[in-house]
C-alpha positions as a LaTeX table, in Angstrom:
\begin{tabular}{lrrr}
\hline
Residue & $x$ (\AA) & $y$ (\AA) & $z$ (\AA) \\
\hline
Met1 & 229.14 & $-46.39$ & 233.09 \\
Ser2 & 230.14 & $-43.29$ & 231.38 \\
Met3 & 229.22 & $-39.64$ & 232.05 \\
Pro4 & 226.59 & $-38.06$ & 229.99 \\
Thr5 & 228.32 & $-35.90$ & 227.26 \\
Leu6 & 227.34 & $-32.43$ & 226.47 \\
Glu7 & 226.23 & $-33.46$ & 223.25 \\
Glu8 & 223.63 & $-36.13$ & 224.30 \\
Met9 & 222.51 & $-33.72$ & 227.26 \\
Leu10 & 221.66 & $-30.81$ & 224.92 \\
Ala11 & 219.89 & $-33.25$ & 222.52 \\
Ala12 & 217.71 & $-34.35$ & 225.18 \\
Glu13 & 216.96 & $-30.91$ & 226.14 \\
His14 & 216.18 & $-29.96$ & 222.57 \\
Ala15 & 213.66 & $-32.74$ & 222.38 \\
Gly16 & 212.25 & $-31.75$ & 225.54 \\
Trp17 & 211.83 & $-28.13$ & 224.60 \\
Ala18 & 210.28 & $-29.47$ & 220.97 \\
Ala19 & 207.97 & $-31.49$ & 223.10 \\
Leu20 & 206.89 & $-28.44$ & 224.90 \\
Cys21 & 206.41 & $-26.42$ & 221.76 \\
Ser22 & 203.64 & $-29.17$ & 220.84 \\
Ser23 & 202.09 & $-29.74$ & 224.16 \\
Arg24 & 203.68 & $-33.45$ & 224.26 \\
Gly25 & 205.75 & $-32.72$ & 227.46 \\
Ala26 & 204.10 & $-35.17$ & 229.75 \\
Ala27 & 204.91 & $-37.90$ & 227.53 \\
Tyr28 & 208.60 & $-36.88$ & 226.75 \\
Tyr29 & 209.42 & $-36.18$ & 230.30 \\
Gly30 & 207.49 & $-39.06$ & 231.70 \\
Gly31 & 209.64 & $-41.33$ & 229.61 \\
Leu32 & 212.76 & $-39.30$ & 230.39 \\
Met33 & 212.81 & $-39.00$ & 233.93 \\
Thr34 & 214.01 & $-41.36$ & 236.73 \\
Pro35 & 211.16 & $-42.34$ & 239.15 \\
Asp36 & 212.02 & $-40.14$ & 242.01 \\
Ala37 & 212.82 & $-37.10$ & 239.59 \\
Val38 & 211.74 & $-33.72$ & 240.48 \\
Met39 & 211.21 & $-30.60$ & 238.58 \\
Val40 & 211.46 & $-27.18$ & 240.39 \\
Val41 & 210.13 & $-24.53$ & 238.39 \\
Ala42 & 210.59 & $-20.79$ & 238.05 \\
Asp43 & 207.82 & $-20.05$ & 241.05 \\
Gly44 & 209.44 & $-22.48$ & 243.35 \\
Thr45 & 207.16 & $-25.01$ & 243.02 \\
Val46 & 208.27 & $-28.76$ & 243.22 \\
Leu47 & 206.71 & $-31.47$ & 240.86 \\
Asp48 & 207.21 & $-35.12$ & 240.90 \\
Arg49 & 207.23 & $-37.32$ & 237.84 \\
Pro50 & 203.42 & $-38.47$ & 238.40 \\
Thr51 & 202.24 & $-34.81$ & 238.58 \\
Ile52 & 204.45 & $-33.95$ & 235.39 \\
Ala53 & 202.90 & $-36.79$ & 233.52 \\
Ala54 & 199.37 & $-35.77$ & 234.42 \\
Thr55 & 199.59 & $-32.09$ & 234.17 \\
Leu56 & 202.55 & $-30.65$ & 231.62 \\
Asp57 & 200.46 & $-30.95$ & 228.52 \\
Asp58 & 198.02 & $-28.57$ & 230.01 \\
Ala59 & 200.37 & $-25.97$ & 229.90 \\
Pro60 & 200.03 & $-23.47$ & 226.67 \\
Pro61 & 202.97 & $-24.42$ & 224.31 \\
Trp62 & 206.15 & $-22.52$ & 223.60 \\
Asp63 & 206.19 & $-20.62$ & 220.04 \\
Arg64 & 210.06 & $-20.73$ & 220.30 \\
Tyr65 & 213.18 & $-20.92$ & 222.62 \\
Glu66 & 216.95 & $-20.99$ & 222.48 \\
Ile67 & 219.75 & $-22.46$ & 224.26 \\
Thr68 & 223.01 & $-20.56$ & 225.23 \\
Asp69 & 226.01 & $-20.99$ & 227.36 \\
Ala70 & 225.63 & $-24.55$ & 227.74 \\
Arg71 & 228.31 & $-26.22$ & 230.04 \\
Val72 & 228.80 & $-29.37$ & 231.74 \\
Val73 & 229.38 & $-30.07$ & 235.47 \\
Gly74 & 230.51 & $-33.74$ & 236.10 \\
Leu75 & 229.02 & $-35.63$ & 238.67 \\
Gly76 & 230.71 & $-38.74$ & 238.99 \\
Asp77 & 231.03 & $-41.98$ & 236.60 \\
Asp78 & 227.25 & $-42.06$ & 235.62 \\
Gly79 & 226.15 & $-38.36$ & 236.01 \\
Ala80 & 226.26 & $-34.95$ & 234.87 \\
Ala81 & 224.44 & $-31.57$ & 235.16 \\
Leu82 & 223.92 & $-29.51$ & 232.23 \\
Val83 & 223.75 & $-25.69$ & 233.05 \\
Tyr84 & 222.66 & $-23.37$ & 230.45 \\
Arg85 & 220.61 & $-19.95$ & 229.71 \\
Ala86 & 217.28 & $-20.44$ & 227.92 \\
Ser87 & 215.13 & $-17.75$ & 226.41 \\
Ser88 & 211.49 & $-18.85$ & 225.40 \\
Val89 & 208.40 & $-16.77$ & 223.91 \\
Arg90 & 204.57 & $-17.74$ & 224.23 \\
Gly91 & 202.28 & $-15.85$ & 222.48 \\
Asp92 & 202.27 & $-12.22$ & 223.38 \\
Ala93 & 203.62 & $-12.40$ & 226.70 \\
Ala94 & 206.95 & $-11.05$ & 227.51 \\
Pro95 & 210.00 & $-13.55$ & 226.82 \\
Phe96 & 210.70 & $-16.01$ & 229.67 \\
Thr97 & 214.57 & $-15.96$ & 230.24 \\
Ala98 & 216.17 & $-18.29$ & 232.83 \\
Leu99 & 219.34 & $-20.07$ & 233.82 \\
Met100 & 218.37 & $-23.78$ & 233.79 \\
Thr101 & 219.92 & $-26.86$ & 235.47 \\
Ser102 & 219.36 & $-30.65$ & 234.40 \\
Val103 & 220.77 & $-33.39$ & 236.25 \\
Tyr104 & 221.27 & $-36.76$ & 234.13 \\
Arg105 & 222.23 & $-40.24$ & 235.00 \\
Arg106 & 222.66 & $-43.21$ & 233.21 \\
Val107 & 219.97 & $-46.09$ & 234.17 \\
Asp108 & 220.70 & $-49.17$ & 232.59 \\
Gly109 & 222.92 & $-47.54$ & 229.98 \\
Ala110 & 220.09 & $-44.84$ & 229.12 \\
Leu111 & 220.38 & $-41.37$ & 229.83 \\
Arg112 & 217.61 & $-40.14$ & 232.49 \\
Leu113 & 216.75 & $-36.79$ & 233.93 \\
Ala114 & 216.93 & $-37.02$ & 237.76 \\
Leu115 & 216.43 & $-33.23$ & 238.54 \\
Tyr116 & 215.62 & $-29.97$ & 236.47 \\
Gln117 & 215.42 & $-26.53$ & 237.92 \\
Gln118 & 214.89 & $-22.89$ & 236.53 \\
Thr119 & 216.37 & $-19.74$ & 237.97 \\
Pro120 & 214.72 & $-16.70$ & 236.37 \\
Thr121 & 216.73 & $-13.79$ & 234.99 \\
Asp122 & 216.11 & $-10.66$ & 233.72 \\
Gly123 & 217.33 & $-11.42$ & 230.31 \\
\hline
\end{tabular}
């Protein structure tokens, strides 16, 4: 096994944001997440994979997003965390800015998301 690279984790994150911008997040994350994966969103809610697959497309799409300050924290032979700052805009609402952490592992050679967590910031 090999640790996920910065490039492949960023590619997965950009694909996820693109899916969220076009209301296709449920299918994308349903396929990317490990069976026991969870998302911890900004309000503290913990969502499991079945809940995400059933509800994520109901959220209004993001209009645009930006990922900056990405870095990798290794977690052994087959895992790594991607930590980055994100800023996104939806409609006329104030921009949403947060520190994001996505923990990836290789499962049967494929990159899979095991944990995603948001920490809101002031921008």
